[in-house]
DODO-122155 format. One record per residue (C-alpha): y, z, x. Coordinates in nm, 3 decimals. Layout:
+---------+---------+---------+
!   north !      up !    east !
+---------+---------+---------+
!       Y !       Z !       X !
...
+---------+---------+---------+
This chain:
+---------+---------+---------+
!   north !      up !    east !
+---------+---------+---------+
!   0.760 !  -2.924 !   2.525 !
!   0.934 !  -2.625 !   2.368 !
!   0.875 !  -2.769 !   2.016 !
!   0.508 !  -2.666 !   2.040 !
!   0.603 !  -2.304 !   2.100 !
!   0.819 !  -2.234 !   1.794 !
!   1.150 !  -2.375 !   1.908 !
!   1.186 !  -2.177 !   2.227 !
!   1.059 !  -1.841 !   2.104 !
!   0.741 !  -1.862 !   2.306 !
!   0.422 !  -1.703 !   2.183 !
!   0.610 !  -1.501 !   1.917 !
!   0.743 !  -1.826 !   1.773 !
!   0.387 !  -1.945 !   1.714 !
!   0.269 !  -1.618 !   1.561 !
!   0.571 !  -1.549 !   1.335 !
!   0.501 !  -1.826 !   1.079 !
!   0.136 !  -1.719 !   1.059 !
!   0.238 !  -1.357 !   1.003 !
!   0.480 !  -1.456 !   0.728 !
!   0.207 !  -1.652 !   0.547 !
!  -0.038 !  -1.366 !   0.597 !
!   0.207 !  -1.119 !   0.437 !
!   0.268 !  -1.358 !   0.147 !
!  -0.105 !  -1.398 !   0.084 !
!  -0.166 !  -1.022 !   0.105 !
!   0.126 !  -0.962 !  -0.131 !
!  -0.012 !  -1.206 !  -0.387 !
!  -0.356 !  -1.042 !  -0.366 !
!  -0.203 !  -0.695 !  -0.414 !
!  -0.002 !  -0.814 !  -0.714 !
!  -0.311 !  -0.974 !  -0.872 !
!  -0.517 !  -0.658 !  -0.823 !
!  -0.243 !  -0.442 !  -0.973 !
!  -0.199 !  -0.681 !  -1.265 !
!  -0.571 !  -0.689 !  -1.343 !
!  -0.603 !  -0.313 !  -1.295 !
!  -0.292 !  -0.256 !  -1.506 !
!  -0.454 !  -0.410 !  -1.812 !
!  -0.691 !  -0.115 !  -1.839 !
!  -0.404 !   0.129 !  -1.798 !
!  -0.204 !  -0.041 !  -2.070 !
!  -0.486 !  -0.014 !  -2.321 !
!  -0.535 !   0.351 !  -2.221 !
!  -0.162 !   0.422 !  -2.266 !
!  -0.172 !   0.255 !  -2.606 !
!  -0.415 !   0.517 !  -2.732 !
!  -0.211 !   0.799 !  -2.580 !
!   0.108 !   0.670 !  -2.741 !
!  -0.033 !   0.699 !  -3.091 !
!  -0.180 !   0.354 !  -3.122 !
!  -0.530 !   0.495 !  -3.156 !
!  -0.700 !   0.800 !  -3.295 !
!  -0.577 !   1.143 !  -3.200 !
!  -0.810 !   1.397 !  -3.042 !
!  -0.810 !   1.597 !  -3.365 !
!  -0.911 !   1.293 !  -3.570 !
!  -1.198 !   1.220 !  -3.332 !
!  -1.304 !   1.586 !  -3.347 !
!  -1.304 !   1.579 !  -3.729 !
!  -1.519 !   1.264 !  -3.733 !
!  -1.768 !   1.415 !  -3.487 !
!  -1.790 !   1.732 !  -3.698 !
!  -1.837 !   1.527 !  -4.014 !
!  -2.111 !   1.326 !  -3.844 !
!  -2.293 !   1.647 !  -3.757 !
!  -2.247 !   1.615 !  -3.383 !
!  -2.080 !   1.958 !  -3.361 !
!  -2.162 !   2.297 !  -3.504 !
!  -1.896 !   2.487 !  -3.698 !
!  -1.838 !   2.718 !  -3.403 !
!  -1.795 !   2.426 !  -3.162 !
!  -1.559 !   2.255 !  -3.405 !
!  -1.339 !   2.563 !  -3.445 !
!  -1.331 !   2.633 !  -3.070 !
!  -1.239 !   2.276 !  -2.981 !
!  -0.984 !   2.256 !  -3.260 !
!  -0.808 !   2.568 !  -3.127 !
!  -0.818 !   2.423 !  -2.777 !
!  -0.658 !   2.097 !  -2.897 !
!  -0.385 !   2.286 !  -3.085 !
!  -0.306 !   2.472 !  -2.762 !
!  -0.183 !   2.144 !  -2.611 !
+---------+---------+---------+
């Protein structure tokens, strides 16, 4: 009769295997969410690490396209150089 109750551990012996599987499933879900969410971070870090355009290059293109006035361009350029 004790075989039905987790080998003599009583109620805890029945619950323990379910808890272990629950933690495994939750762990896999957390890892999947972090992996999927990490893809966006990796592409963002790629641009920060020099793989993409710098802020100054983007600013120059926006100024050349006429999106910024000369005053805005100069102010933002000085702000970028401050970093």
